[in-house]
C-alpha positions as CSV (number, residue, x, y, z in Angstrom):
1,M,9.3,139.1,81.5
2,K,12.6,137.6,83.1
3,Q,15.9,139.0,81.7
4,Q,17.9,136.6,80.1
5,V,21.1,136.1,82.0
6,R,24.4,134.3,81.3
7,S,25.9,134.0,84.8
8,P,24.3,130.8,86.5
9,Y,24.7,132.7,89.7
10,L,21.8,135.1,88.5
11,N,19.1,132.2,87.5
12,D,16.0,133.3,89.2
13,F,17.3,136.5,90.8
14,E,15.1,139.7,91.0
15,I,17.7,142.0,89.1
16,E,15.5,145.0,88.6
17,R,14.1,145.0,92.1
18,F,17.2,144.4,93.4
19,Q,18.7,147.6,91.5
20,S,15.8,149.7,92.7
21,N,16.0,148.9,96.1
22,L,19.8,149.5,95.9
23,I,19.7,152.9,94.6
24,D,16.9,154.1,96.4
25,W,18.8,153.5,99.7
26,Y,22.1,154.8,98.3
27,K,20.4,158.2,97.4
28,E,18.9,158.5,100.9
29,N,21.9,157.4,102.8
30,H,25.5,157.8,100.9
31,R,27.8,159.7,102.9
32,K,28.9,163.2,101.6
33,L,32.2,162.8,100.2
34,P,34.1,165.5,98.4
35,W,34.7,163.4,95.0
36,R,31.0,163.0,94.9
37,K,30.3,166.5,94.2
38,T,31.7,166.2,90.7
39,R,31.5,164.4,87.4
40,D,35.0,165.3,86.6
41,P,36.5,162.1,85.4
42,Y,40.2,163.4,86.5
43,K,39.1,164.1,90.3
44,I,37.2,160.7,90.4
45,W,40.1,159.1,89.0
46,V,42.6,160.3,91.7
47,S,39.9,159.5,94.1
48,E,39.8,155.8,93.1
49,V,43.4,155.8,93.1
50,M,43.6,156.7,96.6
51,L,41.2,154.7,97.9
52,Q,43.1,151.5,96.6
53,Q,44.2,150.0,100.1
54,T,43.3,153.1,101.9
55,R,40.4,154.4,104.3
56,V,38.0,156.8,103.3
57,D,38.4,158.7,106.4
58,T,42.2,158.8,105.3
59,V,41.7,159.9,102.0
60,I,39.3,162.9,102.4
61,P,42.2,165.5,103.6
62,Y,44.7,164.1,101.3
63,F,42.2,164.2,98.2
64,N,41.3,168.0,99.0
65,H,45.2,168.7,99.3
66,F,46.0,166.9,96.4
67,I,43.3,168.6,94.2
68,D,44.5,172.1,95.6
69,Q,47.8,171.7,94.3
70,F,46.7,170.0,90.8
71,P,43.2,171.0,90.2
72,T,43.5,169.7,86.7
73,L,44.8,166.8,84.8
74,R,47.0,169.0,82.9
75,S,48.4,170.4,86.2
76,L,49.2,167.2,87.2
77,A,51.0,166.1,84.0
78,E,53.3,168.8,84.0
79,A,54.0,169.0,87.8
80,D,57.6,168.0,89.2
81,E,57.5,164.3,90.3
82,E,59.1,165.2,93.9
83,K,56.0,167.7,94.3
84,V,53.8,165.1,93.2
85,L,55.4,162.5,95.7
86,K,55.5,165.2,98.3
87,A,51.8,165.5,98.0
88,W,51.2,161.7,98.1
89,E,53.3,161.3,101.2
90,G,51.9,159.2,103.8
91,L,49.5,157.2,101.7
92,G,52.0,154.4,100.7
93,Y,51.8,152.3,97.8
94,Y,53.8,155.3,95.7
95,S,53.8,153.2,92.1
96,R,50.0,154.2,92.5
97,I,50.9,158.0,91.8
98,R,53.6,157.4,89.5
99,N,51.4,155.4,87.4
100,L,48.4,158.1,87.5
101,Q,51.1,160.5,86.3
102,T,52.3,158.7,83.6
103,A,48.5,158.0,82.7
104,V,47.5,161.9,82.7
105,K,50.7,162.5,80.5
106,E,49.4,159.8,78.1
107,V,45.7,161.7,78.0
108,C,47.1,164.9,77.5
109,E,49.5,163.5,74.6
110,N,47.1,161.0,72.9
111,Y,43.5,162.4,74.0
112,N,43.8,165.9,73.9
113,G,43.4,166.3,77.5
114,Q,40.2,164.4,77.8
115,V,40.0,161.3,79.9
116,P,38.8,158.5,77.4
117,N,35.0,157.3,77.9
118,T,35.2,153.9,76.4
119,S,36.5,151.1,77.9
120,K,38.9,150.1,75.3
121,E,40.5,153.1,75.3
122,I,40.6,153.8,78.9
123,S,42.4,150.4,79.7
124,K,45.2,151.4,77.6
125,L,46.3,154.1,80.1
126,K,49.1,153.1,82.8
127,G,47.8,151.4,85.9
128,V,44.2,151.7,85.1
129,G,42.6,148.1,85.4
130,P,39.3,146.9,85.1
131,Y,38.0,148.2,88.3
132,T,39.3,151.8,88.1
133,A,38.0,152.0,84.3
134,G,34.5,150.7,85.5
135,A,34.4,153.3,88.3
136,I,35.4,156.2,85.9
137,L,33.3,155.2,83.1
138,S,30.2,154.8,85.2
139,I,30.4,157.7,87.6
140,A,31.9,160.1,85.2
141,Y,30.2,159.2,82.1
142,N,27.3,157.1,83.2
143,V,28.6,154.1,81.1
144,P,27.1,150.8,82.5
145,A,30.8,149.2,83.0
146,P,30.8,147.0,86.2
147,A,33.6,147.9,89.2
148,V,34.5,145.0,91.1
149,D,37.3,145.3,93.9
150,G,37.5,143.4,97.0
151,N,34.8,145.1,98.8
152,V,32.4,144.6,95.8
153,M,33.3,140.8,95.7
154,R,32.5,140.6,99.0
155,V,29.3,141.8,99.1
156,L,28.4,139.9,95.6
157,S,29.6,136.8,97.3
158,R,26.9,136.9,100.2
159,I,24.3,138.3,97.9
160,L,24.5,135.5,95.4
161,F,26.3,132.9,97.4
162,I,29.4,132.5,95.6
163,K,31.8,130.3,97.4
164,E,34.9,130.7,95.1
165,D,38.0,131.8,96.9
166,I,38.2,135.6,95.9
167,A,42.1,135.4,96.5
168,K,42.2,133.9,92.8
169,A,43.0,136.0,90.0
170,K,40.3,133.8,87.8
171,T,37.6,134.0,90.7
172,R,37.3,137.9,89.5
173,T,35.8,136.8,86.3
174,I,33.1,135.3,88.0
175,F,32.1,138.7,89.6
176,E,32.8,140.9,86.7
177,E,30.4,138.8,84.6
178,A,27.7,138.9,87.4
179,A,28.1,142.7,88.0
180,S,28.2,143.5,84.4
181,E,24.5,142.0,84.2
182,M,23.4,143.2,87.7
183,I,24.3,146.8,86.8
184,S,21.5,149.5,86.0
185,I,21.6,150.6,82.2
186,S,19.6,153.7,83.5
187,D,22.0,154.8,86.5
188,P,25.2,152.9,86.4
189,S,26.7,155.6,88.6
190,S,24.5,155.1,91.6
191,F,24.4,151.3,91.4
192,N,28.3,151.0,91.4
193,Q,28.7,153.4,94.1
194,A,25.7,152.1,96.0
195,L,27.6,148.5,96.1
196,M,30.8,150.0,97.2
197,E,28.8,152.1,99.9
198,L,26.8,149.0,101.0
199,G,30.1,147.4,101.7
200,A,31.7,150.1,103.4
201,L,28.5,150.7,105.7
202,I,26.4,147.6,105.9
203,C,28.1,144.3,104.4
204,T,31.4,144.9,106.6
205,P,34.2,142.2,106.7
206,K,33.1,141.2,110.0
207,S,29.9,141.2,111.7
208,P,27.9,142.6,108.5
209,A,24.5,144.7,109.9
210,C,22.3,142.2,107.8
211,L,19.0,143.3,110.2
212,I,19.2,147.0,108.5
213,C,20.5,145.9,105.0
214,P,18.2,147.4,102.2
215,V,18.7,144.4,100.2
216,Q,18.5,141.7,102.7
217,H,15.6,140.3,101.0
218,Y,17.8,139.0,98.0
219,C,20.7,138.1,100.0
220,R,21.2,133.9,99.6
221,A,24.0,133.8,102.4
222,F,21.8,135.8,104.9
223,S,18.9,133.0,104.1
224,E,21.3,130.3,104.7
225,G,22.6,131.9,107.8
226,L,26.2,131.9,106.4
227,Q,26.9,135.5,105.9
228,N,29.9,135.6,108.2
229,E,31.3,132.6,106.4
230,L,31.7,134.5,103.0
231,P,33.9,135.3,101.0
232,I,36.2,132.8,100.8
233,K,39.7,133.9,101.0
234,K,42.5,131.5,101.6
235,K,45.5,132.9,103.7
236,K,48.5,134.7,101.8
237,L,52.0,133.3,101.9
238,K,53.9,134.1,105.1
239,I,55.6,137.8,104.8
240,K,59.1,137.8,104.5
241,E,61.0,139.7,107.2
242,I,64.3,141.7,107.0
243,D,66.3,143.1,109.8
244,I,67.5,146.8,108.7
245,G,69.8,149.1,110.6
246,A,69.1,152.8,110.3
247,I,70.9,155.8,111.3
248,I,70.3,159.6,112.0
249,L,73.4,160.8,110.9
250,R,74.3,164.7,111.7
251,N,77.3,166.7,111.3
252,K,78.4,169.4,113.4
253,Q,76.8,172.2,111.7
254,G,73.4,170.4,112.4
255,Q,72.6,168.8,109.0
256,Y,71.3,165.4,108.4
257,L,72.6,162.7,105.8
258,I,69.5,161.6,103.5
259,H,69.6,160.1,99.9
260,K,67.4,159.2,97.3
261,R,66.1,155.5,96.9
262,P,66.8,154.1,93.3
263,N,64.7,155.3,90.3
264,E,62.9,151.8,90.0
265,G,61.7,149.3,92.8
266,L,60.3,149.5,96.2
267,L,59.4,153.2,97.0
268,A,61.4,154.4,94.1
269,N,62.8,158.0,94.1
270,L,61.8,158.5,97.8
271,W,64.1,160.0,100.2
272,E,65.4,158.2,103.3
273,F,68.0,158.1,106.3
274,P,71.1,156.0,105.5
275,N,70.1,152.5,106.2
276,T,71.5,148.6,105.4
277,P,70.2,144.8,105.8
278,L,71.7,143.5,109.0
279,L,73.3,140.1,109.4
280,K,72.6,140.0,113.3
281,R,70.7,142.2,115.5
282,G,72.1,143.8,119.0
283,K,75.5,145.4,119.6
284,G,77.0,144.0,116.2
285,S,74.8,145.9,114.1
286,K,76.8,149.2,114.6
287,E,79.8,147.8,113.4
288,E,77.7,146.6,110.1
289,I,76.4,150.3,110.0
290,A,79.9,151.9,109.9
291,R,80.9,149.7,107.4
292,F,78.0,150.4,105.1
293,L,78.6,154.2,105.5
294,E,82.5,153.8,104.5
295,K,81.7,151.4,101.6
296,E,78.8,153.5,100.3
297,W,79.7,157.0,100.4
298,G,83.4,156.8,101.9
299,I,82.1,158.4,105.1
300,Q,83.7,158.2,108.7
301,A,81.2,158.2,111.2
302,K,80.8,157.9,115.1
303,I,78.0,155.4,115.8
304,G,75.9,156.3,118.9
305,D,73.3,155.3,121.0
306,Y,70.2,152.9,119.8
307,I,67.4,155.0,119.8
308,S,64.3,152.8,119.0
309,N,63.0,149.9,117.1
310,L,59.9,150.1,114.3
311,D,58.5,147.4,112.3
312,H,56.7,148.5,108.7
313,V,54.7,146.2,107.0
314,F,54.3,145.9,103.1
315,S,52.1,143.7,101.3
316,H,54.7,141.0,100.8
317,L,57.5,141.8,103.4
318,K,58.3,143.5,106.9
319,W,61.1,145.7,107.6
320,N,62.2,145.4,111.2
321,I,64.0,148.6,111.8
322,Q,66.8,149.3,114.5
323,I,67.4,153.0,114.6
324,F,70.7,154.7,115.9
325,E,72.0,158.2,116.1
326,G,75.5,159.1,114.8
327,E,78.0,162.1,114.3
328,L,79.5,162.3,110.5
329,L,83.3,162.8,111.3
330,S,84.5,163.2,107.6
331,S,83.7,165.9,105.1
332,F,80.9,165.4,102.4
333,E,79.7,167.4,99.5
334,S,75.8,166.9,98.7
335,N,74.8,165.7,95.2
336,E,71.6,165.2,93.2
337,R,70.7,161.9,95.1
338,T,72.7,162.2,98.7
339,K,72.2,165.6,100.7
340,L,73.1,167.2,103.9
341,V,70.3,169.0,104.8
342,T,68.7,171.0,108.1
343,L,65.4,169.3,109.9
344,E,63.6,172.4,108.3
345,E,64.8,171.6,104.8
346,M,64.1,168.2,105.3
347,E,60.4,169.0,105.3
348,A,60.4,169.8,101.5
349,Y,61.3,165.9,100.7
350,P,58.9,163.1,100.2
351,F,59.8,160.4,102.5
352,P,58.1,156.8,102.9
353,V,56.1,156.5,106.1
354,S,58.9,154.5,108.3
355,H,61.4,157.5,107.3
356,Q,58.8,159.8,108.4
357,K,58.8,158.2,111.6
358,I,62.7,158.1,111.9
359,R,62.5,161.9,110.9
360,K,60.1,162.9,113.9
361,L,62.7,160.5,116.1
362,A,65.4,163.1,114.8
363,I,63.5,165.9,115.9
364,E,62.9,164.5,119.5
365,V,66.8,163.8,119.8
366,V,67.3,167.5,119.2
367,K,64.9,168.5,121.5
368,E,67.0,166.1,124.4
369,T,70.2,167.1,123.1
370,P,71.6,169.7,125.9
């Protein structure tokens, strides 16, 4: 007897056979990843947060290091934020880890340290959206909750021949409705992970490996020869570009000036070298940096040579950073948010990726200094 379905995209779709073929393939072919060795909801949660906007190969060492430092939910809840940010350094999207630490504190306070096992309760936690909730519930608790992200939308757009723009928020509802009806009730953990794995290994963004796909038989886009045309995703708006002047400022004792970004906003509470938006590039930027240092901290400095330029791209904006070296001429007392530190001491502070690169340039400058 055919299963009654609500999603029009599942009319005449062989759901049970699709489930069986997909899960069988996954069990035989899935990658051996550290977070797949556990059903601990905390560790699965950490892995899912790390995997947002980050490649699996990049995540593996970060995950292992992070779990070594914070092996339990309570250990993360009680940890100093700066140590947590340092452990996350290099992964980017720092709001993710701040939200995670806030959320595990909520779990300790409101759920006695146990990650909720219902969609209603887990979705109340800071930063836990429908995808993360579905992933934790299905993988850790075997609850048949769909886990739909961009990867899964790509797979389902091809299999079910869904030609809606996945960049639109309302389109996600179409995929979530279909996934909730397609998911295996008996093994939702394997089903959700199988869809993710299929997208990662076979049904890739470009040049999908359709000839070895375990569910090719069910793929409507493949049968139409249109698998490369899906998913539909309209281009984003143009990224805003900002010119920035940054300075590696050192005193005669070999200490460098660094400061902490504001408590809120982009890259909140991370450390960086002094920098300021520039009105113009080229020689005039030295004067702008000197004026900034005097206005911001009352510092007198000799702005030295231009060292390098680096670009750093966020989802919504691009920094074009010109980097200079300089000498601190006036005295300066360190405080909570602005410090003079050696290169060795600097290792303990969490920096965003762009300023990690500047730190490496500072090391090179020291090596080249006679």
